[in-house]
C-alpha positions in Angstrom: 0.2 -0.2 -0.1 1.4 3.3 -0.7 1.1 5.8 1.7 2.2 9.9 2.2 3.3 10.8 5.2 5.2 14.8 5.7 7.2 16.4 8.7 5.1 19.0 9.5 1.5 20.8 9.2 0.4 24.4 9.7 -2.8 25.1 11.1 -5.5 27.3 9.4 -9.1 28.3 9.7 -10.3 28.4 13.2 -9.0 26.8 16.2 -9.2 23.4 17.1 -10.6 21.7 21.1 -7.7 20.9 23.3 -6.0 17.9 21.6 -3.0 15.9 21.7 0.6 16.6 20.9 0.6 20.4 20.7 2.9 22.0 18.7 3.9 21.5 14.9 2.4 17.9 14.2 -0.6 19.3 14.6 -3.1 22.1 15.2 -2.3 24.5 18.3 -5.1 24.0 20.8 -7.3 26.4 22.6 -10.4 26.0 24.4 -13.7 27.3 23.5 -17.1 27.2 25.1 -19.9 24.6 23.8 -21.4 26.3 20.2 -18.3 28.0 19.1 -16.3 26.1 16.4 -13.8 24.5 18.8 -16.6 23.1 20.9 -16.3 21.8 24.7 -13.6 19.3 25.2 -11.9 17.6 28.1 -8.5 16.4 27.6 -7.1 13.8 30.1 -3.5 12.3 31.1 -4.1 9.5 33.9 -0.4 9.3 35.1 -1.3 5.9 35.9 -1.1 4.8 32.2 1.8 6.5 30.5 1.4 6.6 26.8 -2.2 7.3 26.9 -4.1 10.4 26.3 -8.0 10.6 26.1 -9.9 13.5 24.7 -13.8 13.9 24.5 -15.0 16.7 22.8 -18.4 17.4 21.9 -20.1 19.6 19.0 -16.9 20.1 17.3 -17.6 22.0 14.2 -14.4 23.3 12.5 -12.4 22.5 9.8 -9.0 20.9 10.9 -5.5 21.9 8.6 -4.1 18.3 7.2 -1.8 17.3 9.8 0.0 14.6 11.5 0.5 12.7 15.2 3.1 10.7 16.2 0.5 8.3 17.9 -2.3 6.1 17.2 -5.4 7.6 17.2 -8.9 5.5 17.8 -12.6 6.5 18.9 -16.1 6.8 18.5 -18.1 9.3 17.1 -21.1 9.5 19.1 -23.6 12.2 17.8 -23.0 13.9 14.4 -21.0 12.6 11.2 -17.1 13.4 11.0 -15.5 13.5 7.6 -12.3 13.5 6.8 -9.3 12.0 4.4 -6.7 9.2 5.4 -4.9 7.3 3.4 -6.3 9.0 -0.3 -9.6 8.0 0.7 -12.5 10.2 1.8 -14.0 8.8 4.8 -17.0 9.4 6.7 -17.5 8.2 10.6 -21.3 8.1 11.6 -22.9 7.7 15.4 -21.4 4.4 16.3 -18.5 4.1 14.1 -15.0 3.7 15.0 -12.7 6.1 13.1 -8.8 5.9 13.4 -5.2 7.3 12.2 -2.2 5.4 12.5 1.0 7.7 13.4 2.9 9.6 10.6 -0.4 9.4 8.8 -1.7 13.2 7.5 -5.4 13.6 7.5 -7.5 16.3 7.8 -11.3 17.0 9.7 -14.4 18.5 9.2 -18.1 18.1 10.0 -19.7 15.7 7.5 -23.7 16.8 7.8 -25.4 19.1 10.7 -23.9 21.2 13.6 -20.8 19.2 14.0 -19.8 15.8 15.7 -19.0 14.9 19.2 -16.6 11.5 19.6 -14.5 9.9 22.8 -10.4 9.4 21.9 -7.7 7.7 22.5 -4.4 9.2 21.5 -1.8 5.9 22.3 1.8 6.2 22.2 2.9 3.3 19.3 4.6 1.6 22.1 1.3 1.1 24.1 0.1 -0.7 21.1 3.4 -2.7 19.9 3.1 -3.6 23.4 -0.8 -4.8 23.7 -0.3 -6.6 19.7 2.8 -8.5 21.2 0.7 -10.0 24.4 -2.0 -10.7 22.2 0.0 -12.7 19.8 2.3 -14.1 22.2 5.6 -12.8 21.0 7.0 -9.9 19.5 5.2 -8.8 16.9 6.0 -5.0 14.5 3.9 -2.7 15.8 0.5 -3.2 13.7 -1.1 -0.7 10.9 -4.7 -0.6 9.8 -5.6 -0.1 6.2 -9.2 1.8 7.0 -10.2 4.7 8.9 -13.4 4.1 9.8 -14.8 0.8 10.9 -18.0 -0.7 11.2 -17.7 -2.8 14.0 -20.7 -2.4 16.9 -19.0 -4.3 19.7 -15.8 -3.0 19.7 -17.2 0.7 19.2 -18.8 0.0 22.5 -15.9 -1.1 24.2 -14.2 1.4 23.4 -16.9 3.5 25.1 -17.1 1.7 28.2 -13.4 1.6 28.1 -13.0 5.8 28.0 -15.7 6.1 30.7 -14.0 4.0 32.7 -10.5 5.4 32.2 -12.1 9.1 32.7 -13.5 7.9 36.0 -10.8 8.9 38.7 -12.3 6.6 41.3 -11.8 3.3 39.0 -9.4 0.5 40.2 -6.3 0.8 38.1 -7.0 -2.9 37.8 -9.8 -2.3 35.6 -8.4 0.6 33.9 -5.7 -1.4 32.9 -7.2 -4.9 32.2 -10.3 -3.7 29.9 -7.8 -0.9 28.5 -5.0 -4.2 27.6 -8.5 -6.1 26.1 -10.1 -3.4 24.2 -6.4 -2.7 22.2 -6.3 -6.5 21.6 -9.4 -6.6 20.1 -8.6 -3.9 18.1 -6.1 -5.1 16.8 -7.0 -8.9 16.7 -10.2 -7.8 14.2 -9.1 -5.1 12.2 -5.0 -5.0 12.1 -3.1 -5.6 8.7 -2.7 -9.2 8.2 -4.5 -9.8 11.7 -4.4 -13.1 13.3 -7.3 -14.7 16.0 -6.6 -14.8 19.2 -4.9 -17.5 20.8 -6.6 -20.1 23.0 -6.6 -19.2 26.0 -5.3 -22.7 27.5 -5.9 -23.7 30.9 -3.8 -22.5 33.5 -5.2 -23.8 36.7 -1.9 -22.8 39.0 -1.4 -19.8 37.8 -5.2 -18.7 38.5 -5.4 -20.0 41.6 -1.9 -18.4 42.3 -3.8 -15.2 41.0 -7.2 -15.8 43.0 -5.7 -16.0 46.6 -3.7 -13.4 45.6 -6.3 -10.6 45.2 -8.0 -12.5 48.0 -5.1 -11.4 50.5 -4.4 -8.2 48.9 -7.8 -7.0 48.0 -7.5 -3.8 49.8 -4.7 -2.6 47.4 -5.2 -0.9 44.0 -3.5 -3.5 42.4 -1.5 -3.2 39.4 -2.1 -5.5 36.5 1.5 -6.1 36.2 2.3 -7.3 39.9 -0.5 -9.5 39.4 0.8 -11.1 35.9 4.2 -11.5 37.8 2.6 -13.4 40.6 0.8 -15.8 38.9 4.1 -16.4 35.9 2.2 -15.3 32.9 1.7 -12.6 30.5 -0.8 -10.2 31.7 -3.3 -10.9 28.4 -2.4 -14.2 29.3 -3.6 -13.9 32.4 -6.7 -12.2 32.1 -8.0 -14.2 29.7 -6.9 -17.5 31.3 -8.7 -16.2 34.4 -11.5 -15.2 33.0 -12.1 -18.7 31.1 -11.4 -20.8 34.6 -13.8 -18.4 36.9 -15.8 -16.9 34.6 -15.1 -13.1 35.4 -12.7 -11.3 34.6 -9.6 -10.3 37.7 -10.7 -6.4 38.7 -13.9 -8.1 38.9 -13.1 -10.7 41.1 -11.4 -8.1 43.1 -14.4 -6.1 43.5 -16.3 -9.2 44.5 -13.4 -9.9 47.1 -13.9 -6.2 48.6 -17.5 -6.8 48.6 -17.3 -9.6 51.0 -15.0 -8.6 53.1 -17.1 -5.1 53.8 -19.9 -7.4 54.1 -18.3 -9.0 56.9 -17.6 -5.9 58.3 -20.8 -4.1 57.9 -21.7 -6.5 60.9 -19.8 -4.2 63.5 -20.0 -0.6 64.4 -17.5 1.0 61.1 -18.7 4.0 59.9 -20.0 3.3 55.8 -17.2 5.4 55.0 -14.5 4.2 57.1 -15.7 0.4 55.3 -15.0 2.2 52.1 -11.6 3.1 52.8 -10.7 0.0 54.4 -11.6 -2.2 51.7 -10.5 -0.2 49.0 -12.9 2.1 47.5 -11.8 5.8 46.8 -14.7 6.9 48.3 -18.6 5.4 49.4 -20.2 6.9 46.2 -17.9 4.0 44.5 -18.5 1.5 47.2 -22.1 1.8 47.3 -22.4 1.8 43.7 -20.5 -1.7 43.7 -21.9 -3.1 46.3 -25.5 -2.7 45.3 -24.4 -3.8 41.5 -23.5 -7.5 43.5 -26.2 -7.3 46.0 -29.0 -5.9 45.2 -28.7 -3.4 48.2 -26.7 -0.7 49.2 -24.6 -0.9 52.2 -26.9 1.1 54.1 -29.8 -1.8 53.7 -27.9 -4.3 53.9 -26.7 -3.0 57.8 -30.3 -3.1 58.7 -31.1 -6.7 57.7 -28.2 -8.0 59.5 -29.2 -5.9 62.5 -33.0 -7.0 62.3 
């Protein structure tokens, strides 16, 4: 496939919303209230996820000059339509479709119809994507490439949106953030990367899964990193999550949540305040504790305590 790349691009027209890599590689970043050409945007760089940047932009209606990123960009249009040229072809991303660009490839962007578009985007260092590709393949592989700028894959689009919201939540557990992001990237690469192959079989690793399960039980109060859990199990992070899910029916971060709720049930029979219990079992605040407890038991912690007391 013939591809044309350039080394820099100058911004033209109205300003862009806060975005990745300000400088000569992308249009300059400015902010504007909702309804202006630059729309309303939120940019986040999670400290615990180096090389990952998140953008949630609403109501964009400006025209982006031709430019490129040093990173992979992948996201989902939620409202409106985005048109852009990528790999020499015109693309239209409608609500529910995945849009993407690859490092060094020139593209532009403008509204496809109506008042503008809203989207959630990931901007990912090449090393982040390369590591995910190697995890999914079970061996070292080149950085993945993609031959289309718009993907019609509702399941992947839904996962991208869900993971984006999760990473935007400052109270979400680290294990959940890392596991869901790795799984999303592996799905994207396995389904749509050039020379893509199906994900290998998860395999049967009962001893490794048992070590990981026991360690989560013992450390459920902590904000467990996926790499540390994988080290305890003796497997790669991606292989561990797939084997764990196959063996127990739920991924490690969901098991960790259940372990915290089980511990909280025991503490609710005592005199501790709900906020103190939330902190004791590893939740960032009482609201996250209540949400998780109700999801798994059907009751709020307060109501559960009342049942214990009657």
